[in-house]
C-alpha positions in Angstrom: 7.6 -83.0 30.7 4.1 -82.3 29.6 3.4 -80.0 26.7 0.3 -78.3 28.1 -2.1 -80.0 25.6 -4.6 -82.7 26.5 -3.0 -86.2 26.5 -3.4 -88.4 23.4 -6.7 -90.3 23.3 -6.7 -93.9 22.1 -10.0 -93.5 20.4 -10.1 -93.3 16.6 -11.0 -90.0 15.1 -14.6 -89.5 14.0 -13.6 -88.2 10.6 -10.9 -89.1 8.1 -10.1 -88.4 4.4 -8.0 -91.0 2.7 -8.0 -88.9 -0.5 -6.3 -86.0 1.3 -2.8 -85.3 0.1 -0.6 -83.3 2.5 2.9 -82.0 1.8 5.2 -81.1 4.7 8.0 -78.7 3.9 9.4 -77.5 7.2 12.7 -75.8 8.1 14.4 -76.7 11.4 13.4 -75.2 14.8 16.8 -74.0 15.9 17.9 -75.3 19.2 15.4 -78.1 19.3 14.7 -80.1 16.1 16.2 -80.4 12.7 13.8 -80.2 9.7 13.4 -84.0 9.5 12.5 -84.0 13.2 9.9 -81.3 12.6 8.4 -83.3 9.7 8.2 -86.4 11.9 6.4 -84.5 14.7 3.9 -82.9 12.3 3.2 -86.3 10.8 2.5 -87.8 14.2 -0.1 -85.1 14.9 -1.7 -85.3 11.5 -2.1 -89.1 11.8 -4.0 -88.6 15.1 -6.7 -86.6 13.1 -6.6 -88.4 9.8 -4.7 -91.7 9.8 -5.3 -92.5 6.2 -4.3 -89.2 4.5 -1.4 -89.3 2.1 1.6 -87.4 3.6 4.8 -86.5 1.7 7.7 -84.9 3.6 10.4 -82.6 2.2 12.5 -81.4 5.1 14.4 -78.4 3.8 16.7 -75.6 4.7 17.2 -72.1 3.4 21.0 -72.0 3.3 21.5 -72.3 7.0 21.6 -75.4 9.2 20.4 -78.5 7.5 21.3 -77.4 3.9 23.8 -80.2 3.4 21.4 -82.9 4.6 18.5 -81.6 2.5 20.6 -81.4 -0.7 22.4 -84.6 -0.2 19.2 -86.5 0.6 17.5 -85.0 -2.5 20.5 -85.6 -4.8 21.5 -89.0 -3.5 24.9 -87.8 -2.4 27.2 -88.8 0.5 28.0 -87.2 3.8 31.6 -86.4 4.9 33.4 -84.3 7.5 36.6 -82.3 7.6 38.3 -80.8 10.7 38.6 -77.0 10.1 39.1 -73.8 12.1 35.9 -72.9 13.9 34.4 -69.5 14.4 36.3 -69.0 17.7 39.6 -70.2 16.1 39.5 -73.7 17.5 39.2 -76.9 15.5 35.7 -78.2 14.7 34.4 -81.1 12.5 32.6 -79.5 9.6 30.1 -81.4 7.4 29.9 -81.4 3.7 28.3 -83.5 1.0 29.6 -84.9 -2.3 27.2 -85.0 -5.2 27.4 -86.6 -8.6 28.0 -83.2 -10.1 29.7 -81.3 -7.3 29.7 -80.7 -3.6 27.6 -78.9 -1.0 29.0 -77.0 2.0 27.0 -75.7 5.0 28.7 -72.6 6.3 27.0 -73.1 9.6 28.9 -76.3 10.2 32.2 -74.4 10.1 31.2 -70.9 11.3 27.8 -71.3 12.8 26.4 -69.5 15.9 25.9 -72.8 17.8 29.6 -73.4 17.6 30.4 -70.4 19.8 30.7 -70.2 23.5 31.0 -66.4 23.7 29.4 -65.0 20.5 31.1 -62.0 19.3 30.9 -60.9 15.6 34.0 -58.7 15.9 36.3 -61.7 16.6 34.7 -64.7 15.0 36.1 -65.9 11.6 35.0 -67.7 8.4 38.5 -69.1 7.9 37.2 -72.7 8.4 34.7 -72.2 5.6 37.6 -71.3 3.4 39.4 -74.5 4.4 36.3 -76.4 3.2 36.3 -74.5 -0.1 40.0 -75.2 -0.6 39.5 -78.9 0.1 36.7 -79.1 -2.5 38.1 -76.6 -5.0 38.0 -79.1 -7.8 34.2 -79.4 -7.5 31.3 -77.2 -8.4 30.3 -75.9 -5.0 26.9 -75.1 -3.6 27.5 -73.2 -0.4 24.7 -72.6 2.1 25.4 -69.2 3.8 23.0 -69.0 6.7 23.2 -69.3 10.4 26.7 -67.8 10.8 28.3 -66.4 14.0 30.5 -64.1 11.9 30.7 -60.6 10.3 34.0 -60.6 8.4 32.6 -60.3 4.8 34.1 -63.7 4.1 37.6 -62.3 4.4 38.6 -65.3 6.6 37.4 -67.8 4.0 39.1 -65.8 1.2 42.4 -65.7 3.2 42.3 -69.5 3.5 42.1 -69.7 -0.3 45.0 -67.4 -1.0 43.5 -63.9 -1.0 45.8 -61.4 0.8 44.8 -58.4 2.9 47.2 -55.7 3.9 47.1 -52.9 6.4 48.6 -49.4 6.1 52.0 -50.7 7.1 52.0 -53.3 4.3 51.5 -56.2 6.8 49.4 -59.2 5.7 46.6 -60.2 8.1 43.3 -62.1 8.2 40.5 -59.6 8.9 37.7 -60.2 11.4 34.8 -57.9 12.2 36.8 -55.6 14.4 39.7 -55.2 11.8 37.7 -54.7 8.6 38.5 -51.0 8.9 42.3 -51.8 8.8 42.2 -53.2 5.3 44.3 -50.9 3.1 44.8 -53.2 0.1 43.5 -56.5 -1.3 45.5 -58.8 -3.6 43.6 -61.7 -5.2 46.5 -62.7 -7.6 47.2 -65.9 -5.6 43.6 -66.8 -5.0 42.6 -70.4 -5.7 40.0 -70.5 -8.5 36.7 -72.0 -7.5 33.2 -72.4 -9.0 30.8 -71.4 -6.2 27.1 -70.8 -6.0 26.2 -69.2 -2.7 22.6 -69.9 -1.6 21.4 -67.1 0.7 18.7 -67.2 3.4 17.9 -63.5 3.1 17.9 -60.8 0.4 19.3 -58.0 2.5 22.0 -55.8 1.2 25.4 -55.4 2.8 25.0 -51.9 4.2 22.4 -49.6 5.6 19.3 -49.9 7.9 18.5 -53.3 6.3 22.1 -54.4 6.0 24.1 -57.1 7.7 25.2 -55.2 10.8 21.9 -53.3 11.5 19.7 -56.3 11.0 21.6 -59.3 12.2 24.7 -58.4 14.3 22.7 -58.2 17.5 21.7 -61.9 17.1 25.4 -62.7 17.1 26.2 -60.9 20.3 26.6 -57.3 19.3 25.4 -54.3 21.3 24.5 -51.0 19.7 28.0 -49.6 19.8 29.4 -52.8 18.2 26.7 -52.7 15.5 27.9 -49.2 14.5 31.6 -50.3 14.5 30.7 -53.2 12.3 28.8 -51.0 9.9 31.7 -48.6 9.6 34.2 -51.3 9.1 32.0 -53.0 6.5 31.6 -49.8 4.6 35.3 -49.3 4.6 36.0 -52.8 3.4 33.4 -52.5 0.6 35.1 -49.3 -0.6 38.5 -51.1 -0.8 36.8 -54.0 -2.6 35.3 -51.6 -5.1 38.7 -49.9 -5.7 41.0 -52.9 -5.8 38.7 -55.5 -7.3 36.4 -53.2 -9.3 33.4 -55.0 -7.8 30.7 -53.0 -6.1 29.0 -55.1 -3.4 27.5 -52.3 -1.3 23.9 -52.8 -2.5 24.2 -56.3 -3.8 20.9 -58.2 -3.3 21.6 -60.9 -0.7 25.1 -59.5 0.0 24.3 -59.0 3.7 23.9 -62.8 4.2 26.0 -64.2 7.0 27.7 -61.0 8.0 28.5 -60.0 4.4 29.9 -63.4 3.6 27.9 -63.6 0.4 29.1 -60.2 -0.7 32.7 -61.3 -0.1 32.3 -64.5 -2.1 30.9 -62.6 -5.0 33.8 -60.1 -4.8 36.7 -62.5 -4.3 35.5 -65.5 -6.3 32.8 -64.1 -8.7 30.4 -66.4 -6.8 26.8 -66.4 -8.1 24.2 -65.6 -5.3 20.9 -67.5 -5.4 18.1 -67.5 -2.8 18.6 -70.5 -0.7 15.1 -71.8 -0.4 14.7 -71.5 -4.2 17.8 -73.6 -4.8 16.7 -76.2 -2.2 13.1 -76.5 -3.5 14.5 -77.0 -7.0 16.8 -79.8 -5.7 14.1 -81.7 -3.8 11.5 -81.6 -6.5 9.0 -79.4 -4.7 6.9 -78.3 -7.7 5.8 -81.8 -8.7 4.8 -82.7 -5.2 3.0 -79.4 -4.6 0.9 -80.0 -7.7 -0.4 -83.2 -6.1 -1.1 -81.7 -2.7 -4.4 -80.4 -1.2 -2.6 -78.7 1.7 1.0 -77.7 2.3 2.3 -77.3 5.9 5.6 -75.4 6.4 7.3 -73.8 9.4 10.3 -72.5 11.2 11.3 -71.4 14.6 10.0 -67.9 14.3 7.9 -66.1 11.8 8.2 -62.3 11.7 8.8 -59.4 9.3 12.3 -60.7 8.5 10.9 -63.9 7.1 9.9 -62.0 4.0 13.6 -61.7 3.1 13.8 -65.3 1.9 12.9 -67.7 4.7 11.5 -71.1 4.1 7.7 -70.5 4.7 7.7 -67.5 2.3 9.7 -69.3 -0.3 7.3 -72.2 -0.2 4.2 -70.0 -0.3 5.6 -68.0 -3.3 6.1 -71.2 -5.3 2.5 -72.5 -5.2 -1.2 -71.4 -5.3 -2.2 -74.2 -2.9 -3.2 -73.4 0.7 0.0 -73.0 2.8 -0.1 -73.2 6.6 2.9 -72.1 8.6 3.5 -73.8 12.0 6.1 -71.8 14.0 7.7 -71.7 17.4 6.7 -68.1 17.8 5.1 -65.2 15.9 7.2 -62.0 16.0 6.7 -58.4 14.9 5.6 -57.8 11.4 4.4 -61.4 10.9 1.0 -60.4 9.5 2.7 -59.3 6.3 3.3 -62.9 5.4 -0.4 -63.1 4.4 0.3 -60.9 1.5 2.9 -63.4 0.2 0.8 -66.6 0.0 0.6 -67.8 3.6 -2.9 -68.9 4.3 -2.7 -69.1 8.1 0.0 -69.2 10.8 0.0 -71.1 14.1 2.3 -70.7 17.0 2.9 -74.1 18.7 3.4 -72.6 22.3 0.4 -73.7 24.4 0.9 -71.1 27.1 3.5 -69.2 29.0 6.7 -71.3 29.2 10.4 -70.7 29.9 12.7 -71.2 26.9 14.2 -74.5 28.1 10.7 -76.0 28.5 9.5 -74.8 25.2 12.6 -76.3 23.4 12.2 -79.6 25.3 8.5 -79.8 24.3 8.8 -78.7 20.7 8.0 -82.1 19.2 4.9 -82.7 21.3 3.7 -79.1 20.7 4.2 -79.5 17.0 2.2 -82.7 17.0 -0.6 -81.2 19.0 -0.8 -78.1 16.8 -0.8 -80.3 13.6 -3.6 -82.4 15.0 -5.7 -79.2 15.7 -5.0 -77.9 12.3 -6.2 -81.1 10.6 -9.3 -81.4 12.7 -10.2 -77.9 11.8 -9.5 -78.6 8.1 -11.6 -81.7 8.0 -14.5 -80.0 9.8 -14.4 -77.2 7.3 -14.4 -79.6 4.4 -17.3 -81.5 5.9 -19.3 -78.3 6.3 
């Protein structure tokens, strides 16, 4: 399948800069390449323009897919899997990492949208994430909370760790998105104590026009009527949490992450919330490598107004005063605002009209071609 760009030419480039230091800090392109694959494709394109440049790669994640791999790689940990309850209540193998001083969990590996066949945030559960937490309860946990298929405020995960939810009849149950409004009482007396830091990929609150339901439920399969039901149920559950646990999560920064999962972890386990990209950049030693770089290239599947809420490109740009170029699958509404947050330029890799399957299949080639064009422009500008 061709990418729509001219074929690679075997001739050597007319210009090169062996003193150029380039740092690659990409997120994954969901549905096509993980962050390591994106870095490899970018490197291939850069080498076609400047074979002798110094290239350093830091494939990262923002709390969603790829978080375990990024942190384990940076910290020299080990990969493991555990069979848990998936988002649609069937067993799935979930990945986690063991570190010298703790463990890292990727919520998406136990309750992620790619694990669903019929996405529905009213029926999906985080119970399997709780099974991971319970399995690793003796460790200090880093929990990446992005990429979920759920909207249950983490009640499923909490139930797996001993938190009890009761309806008006006094019957214990495990809430999902469509039964949040049935919660009449919460009892945490039997909850397993855990030390959790939740790394969030957004800073949205739990409720309101920028909250979990309004902003993200549609991506998980909700129509307008379901979004409103989820909002109402979430507000009710938050009221019960405030009454029974004396914790107000309604406007907690980042509490809207993963269908309110972050808010629930804070309420049920006193979890600390930390912006995901900040935590990962700390872990992988970004600041030192950025100081040495002349140019930083980052990217993700789509750059839009929501990217300002803590996505990888914005997190990278805010950490450095070096030029930062974002290479993305598509540019969405509100993307121009990224220029006010340190992004120097953004490039969409799509060469022309394509159906989605073709665009996904050609992602690596399109990334390489775009990176080559960027570098040829960069070198020409330096020469001028």
